C-alpha positions as CSV (number, residue, x, y, z in Angstrom):
1,M,99.6,128.4,91.2
2,K,96.7,130.7,92.3
3,N,96.3,131.4,95.9
4,I,93.5,129.1,96.8
5,K,92.0,127.9,100.1
6,I,90.3,124.6,100.4
7,T,88.4,123.6,103.6
8,I,88.7,119.9,103.9
9,T,85.7,117.7,104.5
10,K,86.1,114.5,106.3
11,Y,86.6,111.3,104.4
12,V,85.4,108.3,106.2
13,G,87.9,105.6,105.1
14,I,87.5,101.9,104.8
15,A,90.2,99.7,106.4
16,I,92.2,97.8,104.0
17,L,95.4,95.7,103.9
18,S,98.7,96.1,102.2
19,I,100.9,93.3,100.9
20,G,104.5,93.4,100.0
21,L,105.9,95.3,97.1
22,L,109.4,96.6,96.8
23,S,110.6,99.2,94.4
24,S,113.1,98.8,91.5
25,C,113.6,101.9,89.4
26,G,110.0,102.8,89.8
27,D,108.7,99.5,88.3
28,E,106.0,97.6,90.1
29,T,107.2,94.2,91.4
30,N,104.9,91.8,93.4
31,F,106.6,90.1,96.3
32,S,103.4,89.2,98.2
33,P,102.6,85.7,99.3
34,Y,99.8,86.0,96.7
35,N,102.3,86.2,93.9
36,E,100.9,83.3,92.0
37,S,97.2,83.8,92.9
38,V,96.6,87.6,92.6
39,S,94.6,88.3,89.5
40,E,95.0,91.1,87.0
41,T,92.1,92.8,88.8
42,A,93.8,93.1,92.1
43,A,93.7,96.3,94.1
44,L,96.8,98.3,94.8
45,V,97.6,99.5,98.4
46,K,100.3,101.5,100.2
47,F,100.6,101.0,104.0
48,Q,101.7,103.8,106.4
49,H,102.5,103.2,110.1
50,T,101.7,106.4,112.0
51,A,100.4,105.0,115.3
52,V,102.1,106.5,118.3
53,G,103.1,103.9,120.9
54,P,102.0,103.7,124.5
55,N,103.5,106.6,126.5
56,G,105.5,107.4,123.3
57,T,107.3,104.0,123.1
58,N,106.8,103.2,119.5
59,F,106.6,99.7,117.9
60,S,106.9,98.0,114.6
61,V,104.0,96.1,113.0
62,N,103.1,93.3,110.7
63,W,99.8,92.9,109.1
64,Y,97.8,90.0,107.9
65,L,95.0,89.3,105.4
66,D,92.8,86.5,106.5
67,D,95.6,85.3,108.9
68,V,98.2,85.2,106.1
69,K,101.2,87.4,106.9
70,T,101.4,89.9,104.1
71,T,104.3,92.2,105.1
72,G,107.9,91.9,104.0
73,V,110.6,92.2,106.6
74,T,111.7,95.9,106.6
75,V,114.0,95.6,109.7
76,S,116.9,93.4,108.8
77,S,118.6,92.8,112.1
78,G,117.4,92.1,115.7
79,L,113.9,92.0,117.0
80,P,111.1,92.9,116.4
81,L,110.7,92.5,112.7
82,G,108.2,94.6,110.8
83,T,107.5,98.1,109.6
84,S,108.6,100.7,112.1
85,Y,106.8,103.9,113.1
86,G,106.9,106.6,110.5
87,N,107.7,104.2,107.7
88,S,105.7,102.8,104.8
89,Y,105.3,99.4,103.1
90,P,106.1,99.1,100.3
91,A,108.8,101.7,100.2
92,A,109.2,104.5,97.6
93,I,106.7,104.9,94.8
94,N,105.2,101.4,94.6
95,Y,102.0,99.8,95.8
96,S,101.2,96.3,97.1
97,L,99.0,94.0,95.1
98,V,96.0,92.9,97.2
99,P,93.3,90.4,96.3
100,S,90.1,92.4,95.9
101,G,87.1,91.8,98.0
102,T,86.2,91.9,101.7
103,K,88.5,90.1,104.1
104,N,89.9,90.4,107.7
105,L,92.7,92.8,108.5
106,K,94.8,92.0,111.5
107,V,97.6,94.4,112.6
108,E,100.1,92.8,114.9
109,I,103.1,93.9,117.0
110,P,105.6,91.0,116.3
111,A,107.1,89.0,119.1
112,T,110.4,89.9,120.7
113,Q,112.8,87.9,122.8
114,T,110.9,88.9,125.9
115,A,107.3,89.3,124.8
116,A,104.8,87.4,122.7
117,A,103.2,88.9,119.6
118,A,100.3,91.2,120.4
119,T,97.3,92.0,118.1
120,L,96.8,95.8,117.7
121,F,93.4,95.4,116.1
122,N,91.2,93.4,113.8
123,A,88.9,94.9,111.2
124,P,87.0,94.0,108.1
125,I,88.6,95.3,105.0
126,A,87.2,95.9,101.5
127,V,89.1,96.9,98.4
128,E,88.0,97.1,94.8
129,A,89.8,95.8,91.8
130,K,92.0,98.1,89.8
131,K,91.9,100.9,92.4
132,N,94.7,102.4,94.4
133,Y,94.5,103.1,98.2
134,T,96.6,104.2,101.1
135,T,95.9,102.8,104.5
136,F,97.3,104.6,107.6
137,I,97.5,102.8,111.0
138,V,96.6,105.6,113.3
139,G,95.9,106.5,116.9
140,I,97.5,106.3,120.3
141,A,97.1,103.6,123.0
142,P,94.7,102.1,123.6
143,N,92.7,103.3,120.6
144,Y,94.2,102.2,117.2
145,S,92.5,101.8,113.9
146,A,93.0,101.9,110.1
147,Y,92.2,105.0,108.1
148,T,92.0,104.5,104.4
149,V,91.9,107.0,101.5
150,S,91.4,106.3,97.8
151,D,94.3,107.3,95.5
152,D,92.9,108.4,92.2
153,L,96.0,108.6,90.1
154,S,94.1,109.4,86.9
155,V,94.2,113.0,87.9
156,V,97.5,113.4,86.1
157,N,95.7,112.8,82.9
158,Q,94.0,116.1,83.2
159,D,97.3,118.0,82.7
160,A,100.5,116.1,82.6
161,T,102.5,119.3,82.8
162,K,101.5,119.8,86.4
163,A,102.5,118.1,89.7
164,Y,99.8,117.1,92.1
165,I,99.5,117.3,95.9
166,R,97.0,116.6,98.7
167,F,97.2,116.6,102.5
168,I,96.0,114.2,105.3
169,N,96.2,114.9,109.1
170,V,96.8,111.9,111.3
171,I,98.0,113.6,114.5
172,P,95.7,112.1,117.2
173,N,95.6,115.1,119.5
174,S,95.3,117.8,116.8
175,P,93.6,121.0,117.8
176,A,89.9,120.9,117.5
177,V,90.0,123.5,114.7
178,G,92.7,121.6,112.8
179,Y,95.7,122.9,110.9
180,D,96.4,124.9,107.8
181,L,98.8,123.8,105.1
182,S,100.7,126.4,103.0
183,I,103.2,126.0,100.2
184,K,105.8,128.5,99.2
185,E,105.6,127.9,95.4
186,L,107.6,130.3,93.2
187,N,106.4,133.8,94.3
188,S,103.3,132.5,96.1
189,N,102.9,131.5,99.8
190,A,99.4,130.2,99.5
191,V,97.3,128.4,102.2
192,I,96.1,125.6,100.1
193,Y,94.3,123.6,102.8
194,S,92.5,125.1,105.8
195,G,91.1,123.6,109.0
196,V,92.2,120.0,108.5
197,K,91.2,118.1,111.6
198,Y,92.4,114.7,112.8
199,L,91.5,112.0,110.3
200,Q,90.5,114.5,107.8
201,G,91.9,115.4,104.5
202,N,91.1,115.5,100.8
203,E,91.2,112.4,98.6
204,V,91.4,114.7,95.6
205,F,94.9,115.8,94.4
206,I,95.2,119.5,93.3
207,P,97.7,120.8,90.7
208,I,100.8,122.8,91.6
209,T,103.5,124.2,89.4
210,P,106.4,121.7,89.1
211,I,110.1,122.4,89.2
212,I,111.6,121.8,85.7
213,D,113.7,118.6,85.4
214,S,116.9,120.5,84.9
215,E,116.6,122.4,88.2
216,S,116.8,121.2,91.8
217,A,115.0,124.1,93.5
218,T,112.5,123.3,96.4
219,Y,109.2,124.5,97.7
220,E,108.8,124.8,101.5
221,V,105.5,123.3,102.7
222,Q,104.4,124.4,106.2
223,L,101.9,123.0,108.7
224,R,100.5,126.0,110.5
225,T,98.3,126.9,113.4
226,I,95.0,127.7,111.8
227,G,94.6,131.3,110.7
228,T,98.2,132.2,111.6
229,T,101.7,132.1,110.2
230,T,102.9,130.1,113.2
231,V,104.8,127.0,111.8
232,V,104.1,123.7,113.6
233,A,106.2,121.6,111.2
234,K,107.7,122.0,107.8
235,S,109.2,120.1,104.9
236,T,110.6,120.7,101.4
237,I,109.8,119.2,98.1
238,T,111.0,119.3,94.5
239,P,107.8,118.5,92.6
240,R,108.2,117.2,89.1
241,K,105.7,117.3,86.3
242,G,103.4,114.2,86.1
243,R,104.2,113.2,89.7
244,I,101.6,112.9,92.4
245,Y,102.4,113.4,96.1
246,T,100.6,112.9,99.4
247,Y,101.6,115.1,102.3
248,F,100.6,114.0,105.8
249,S,101.2,115.2,109.4
250,R,101.9,112.6,112.1
251,G,103.2,112.7,115.7
252,Y,101.8,114.1,118.9
253,V,101.2,117.7,119.9
254,G,103.7,118.5,122.7
255,G,105.8,115.4,121.9
256,L,105.6,112.3,124.0
257,S,108.4,110.2,125.7
258,N,108.0,108.0,128.7
259,G,104.5,109.4,129.2
260,L,105.8,113.0,129.4
261,P,105.9,115.9,127.0
262,S,109.0,116.0,124.9
263,A,110.7,118.6,122.6
264,T,112.2,115.9,120.4
265,A,110.3,112.6,120.6
266,N,107.1,112.0,118.7
267,I,106.7,115.7,117.9
268,P,104.5,116.7,115.0
269,V,106.2,116.0,111.7
270,L,105.2,116.9,108.1
271,T,106.3,114.5,105.4
272,Y,105.2,113.1,102.1
273,Y,105.3,110.0,99.9
274,T,105.1,109.8,96.1
275,N,102.0,108.1,94.8
276,K,103.1,108.2,91.1
C-alpha cells in the first residue's frame, strides 16, 4: 500500500438502535424480538459499548426500541445482564436486523440485586432500509450519547483482492489535536489517518494489502501521539482479501479507576471488529 495520509473530517452521526443477531459460521441469523415482523427492507446495525463508567466503574447496558427490549443476554450468569463495556452486540461479523424508520432509542443499565434499572439516555433514532450502520455508546458520566456511522460494505466490490480498513476515535478526553493511526504493512509503516479527534473518523473504508490465506502473518496497527512515533496503544491484524474492518480507540487518557488515574484500568485501547 502506498504511504498515504488522510486527515479525518468529522462525521455527525445519527443515533440508532441494534437488535440481537448472533453469529453462526458467518451467516446472518435474526434473533430479535422482531423476528416475525421485520421486513426484507430492514436496516442492519452493529452496537458497540464504549462508554466509560462513573469514576471508571464500568457497567453493562441493554437497549430498547420504542420500549421493546432488543438486546440478547450476553452475560450468562449473575447480575447485571447486558452487554459489558468494550463488547459488541451482535458478536463477531454479524449485524442486527432493525425495522427501518424513526423510533425512540433508550439505553438502560439493567437492574441489580441492590439497584433499580437506570436509563442512560433516550434519543430519537433513524435508520434506512437495506443500509448497514454501527452505533457506539460513548462518553463518560454524566454525558453519554450514541454516535453512529454508516457502514458502506459495497466498497469491496471495487477490488475484491484487497482488504479494507477505517478508524474511529471514541476516547472522550482525547487530545485536542487528536491521534494518528499507522499500519506496519509489509515494508511500509504508513500513517494512514492523521489528527483524528474525539467522535471523528472516516466512514469510508480504504484498501490495504491482505495477507494471503495460506499465511498467518500480522500487521501491527499503532495509535500514536499526533506527528510523532510515540505509541499510545497498538493491535495486530491478519487482514484477508474481501474482508472489511473497523478500527476504533476507546478508554480514557491516563486511565481511570475509583476516580483516580490508573496504569491498567480504562487505559486507551486500540481494537477492531470485522464488518464483512
